[in-house]
C-alpha positions in Angstrom: -29.7 83.5 66.0 -30.1 79.9 65.2 -31.1 77.2 67.1 -29.3 73.9 68.7 -30.8 70.4 70.4 -29.2 69.4 72.8 -29.7 66.1 74.6 -27.8 65.5 77.8 -28.0 63.8 81.3 -30.0 64.6 84.5 -26.7 66.2 85.8 -25.4 68.4 83.6 -28.6 69.2 83.1 -28.9 70.4 86.8 -25.4 72.2 86.7 -26.4 74.2 83.9 -30.0 75.2 85.7 -27.6 76.0 88.8 -24.8 77.9 86.8 -28.0 79.6 84.5 -29.4 80.7 87.7 -26.4 81.7 89.9 -24.9 83.8 87.2 -28.5 85.3 86.4 -28.4 83.8 82.4 -30.0 81.9 80.7 -28.9 78.4 79.9 -28.1 79.9 76.3 -25.7 81.7 77.3 -24.1 79.7 79.7 -23.2 77.5 76.5 -22.2 80.7 73.8 -19.7 81.9 77.0 -18.8 78.2 77.5 -17.7 77.5 73.9 -15.9 80.6 73.5 -14.2 80.2 76.6 -13.4 76.7 75.3 -12.5 78.3 72.2 -9.6 80.8 73.5 -8.9 77.9 75.9 -8.0 76.0 72.6 -6.3 79.0 71.0 -4.2 79.2 74.1 -3.1 75.9 73.9 -2.6 76.4 70.2 -0.4 79.7 71.1 1.5 77.4 73.7 2.4 74.7 71.3 3.8 77.3 69.2 5.9 78.8 71.3 7.6 75.7 72.7 8.7 74.9 69.4 9.6 78.1 68.5 11.5 78.2 72.0 13.3 74.3 70.6 14.4 76.2 67.4 16.1 79.1 69.1 17.6 76.3 71.8 19.5 74.9 69.2 20.8 77.7 66.8 22.3 79.0 70.7 24.2 75.3 70.8 25.2 76.0 67.6 26.5 79.3 68.4 28.1 77.9 71.6 30.0 74.7 70.0 30.9 77.4 67.1 32.2 80.0 70.5 33.6 76.6 71.8 35.4 75.9 68.6 37.1 79.2 68.1 38.1 79.3 71.4 39.7 76.4 71.1 41.6 77.0 68.2 45.0 76.9 69.2 45.8 80.4 69.9 45.1 80.5 73.9 48.9 82.1 75.3 
């Protein structure tokens, strides 16, 4: 494994130590898991944005279909 040196303030260091102790993990493992969790959260956010974009496209397509339907209903062929 590669080594990474990280400078942190006292508060962060204390929180990291407490978390590592509570989880019975090394500080390195806590940081590795934290980075992985952050990476997964970022991917979920990107996925949400892609779903929202796709949903907006579908919504607009549905509006167009409804406009076409409304025009067909109002084309003078009423009773």
